[in-house]
VEXDREN-2710 file (C-alpha; in Angstrom, 1 decimal):
% VEXDREN-2710
k/r/px/py/pz
1/MET/-43.8/-1.0/-58.7
2/LEU/-46.0/0.1/-56.0
3/SER/-46.9/-3.3/-55.0
4/PHE/-42.9/-4.2/-54.9
5/ILE/-42.5/-1.3/-52.3
6/SER/-45.5/-2.4/-50.4
7/TYR/-44.3/-6.2/-50.3
8/THR/-41.0/-4.9/-49.2
9/CYS/-42.2/-2.9/-46.5
10/GLN/-44.3/-5.6/-45.3
11/LEU/-41.6/-8.0/-45.3
12/VAL/-39.4/-5.5/-43.5
13/VAL/-42.0/-5.0/-40.9
14/THR/-42.6/-8.7/-40.5
15/GLU/-38.9/-9.3/-40.1
16/PHE/-38.7/-6.6/-37.5
17/GLN/-41.5/-8.2/-35.4
18/VAL/-40.0/-11.6/-35.7
19/THR/-36.6/-10.4/-34.6
20/THR/-38.0/-8.2/-31.7
21/SER/-40.0/-11.2/-30.4
22/LYS/-36.9/-13.4/-30.5
23/LEU/-34.9/-10.7/-28.9
24/GLY/-37.5/-10.5/-25.9
25/ASP/-37.3/-14.3/-25.5
26/ILE/-33.4/-13.9/-25.2
27/VAL/-33.5/-11.1/-22.8
28/SER/-36.1/-13.0/-20.7
29/TYR/-33.9/-16.2/-20.6
30/GLU/-30.9/-14.1/-19.7
31/TYR/-32.7/-12.5/-16.9
32/LYS/-34.1/-15.9/-15.5
33/SER/-30.6/-17.4/-15.7
34/MET/-29.1/-14.3/-14.0
35/LYS/-31.7/-14.6/-11.1
36/ASP/-31.2/-18.2/-10.7
37/TYR/-27.5/-17.8/-10.7
38/LEU/-27.4/-15.1/-7.9
39/ARG/-30.1/-17.1/-5.8
40/ASN/-27.9/-20.3/-6.0
41/ARG/-24.8/-18.3/-5.2
42/LYS/-26.5/-17.0/-2.1
43/LYS/-27.7/-20.6/-1.3
44/LYS/-24.2/-22.0/-1.7
45/ARG/-22.4/-19.2/0.5
46/GLU/-25.1/-20.1/3.1
47/LEU/-24.5/-23.9/2.9
48/LYS/-20.6/-23.2/3.2
49/ARG/-21.2/-21.1/6.0
50/ARG/-23.3/-23.8/7.6
51/MET/-20.8/-26.5/7.0
52/LYS/-17.9/-24.3/8.7
53/HIS/-19.9/-23.8/11.7
54/ALA/-21.4/-27.3/12.2
55/THR/-21.1/-28.7/15.5
56/SER/-21.5/-32.4/14.5
57/TYR/-20.5/-34.7/11.9
58/SER/-24.2/-35.4/10.8
59/GLU/-25.1/-31.6/10.6
60/TRP/-22.1/-31.1/8.6
61/GLU/-22.8/-34.0/6.3
62/GLU/-26.4/-33.0/5.8
63/HIS/-25.1/-29.4/4.5
64/ALA/-22.4/-30.8/2.5
65/LEU/-24.8/-33.2/0.6
66/GLN/-27.0/-30.4/-0.1
67/TYR/-24.2/-28.4/-1.4
68/ASP/-22.8/-31.4/-3.5
69/ASP/-26.3/-31.9/-5.1
70/MET/-26.5/-28.0/-5.8
71/THR/-23.0/-27.8/-7.5
72/GLY/-22.6/-31.2/-9.0
73/GLU/-19.1/-31.3/-7.9
74/TRP/-17.6/-34.4/-6.2
75/LYS/-15.8/-33.0/-3.2
76/LEU/-17.9/-34.6/-0.5
77/MET/-15.2/-37.4/-0.1
78/SER/-12.2/-35.1/0.9
79/ALA/-14.3/-32.7/2.8
80/TRP/-15.3/-35.8/4.9
81/LEU/-11.7/-36.7/5.4
82/ASN/-11.0/-33.1/6.5
83/LEU/-14.0/-32.9/8.8
84/SER/-13.1/-36.2/10.5
85/LYS/-9.4/-35.1/11.2
86/LYS/-10.9/-32.1/12.7
87/LEU/-13.4/-33.9/14.9
88/ARG/-10.6/-36.7/15.3
89/ASP/-13.3/-39.3/14.8
90/GLY/-11.1/-42.3/14.4
91/GLU/-13.7/-44.6/13.1
92/LYS/-15.3/-42.2/10.4
93/LEU/-11.6/-41.6/9.3
94/LEU/-10.8/-45.2/8.9
95/GLN/-14.1/-45.6/6.8
96/ILE/-13.2/-42.6/4.7
97/ASN/-9.7/-43.8/4.0
98/THR/-11.0/-46.9/2.9
99/MET/-13.4/-45.3/0.8
100/ILE/-11.0/-43.0/-0.9
101/SER/-8.5/-45.9/-1.5
102/ILE/-11.3/-48.0/-3.1
103/SER/-12.3/-45.2/-5.4
104/LYS/-8.6/-44.6/-6.5
105/THR/-8.4/-48.1/-7.7
END
C-alpha cells in the first residue's frame, strides 16, 4: 500500500513538472510572438508614413516593396496606380494600367 502511494505521488510530481515545463514553453512562445507583432506593427506604421510622405516615385516604391514583403499582401499594383495618378506620371500610369489589365486576364 505504501509503495502505491509513493508511486502515485511520484507520478503526480512528474506530471506536474512536465506540465509546468510545457506551460513555460507556451508562455515564452506567446511572449516572443507578441513582441514580434508589436515590432512589426511599428515598422509597418513607419513604412506607411514614409510612403505617404515620399517625394519621388522611386522613394515611394522602395518603401512600398518593403511593406509588401513584410505584410505579404499584394497591394503594390493598385498603390502604384494611385501614386502615378497623384504624380501625374503618364508613362508610369500607362505601364501600370497595362500590367493591371494583363493580371486580370
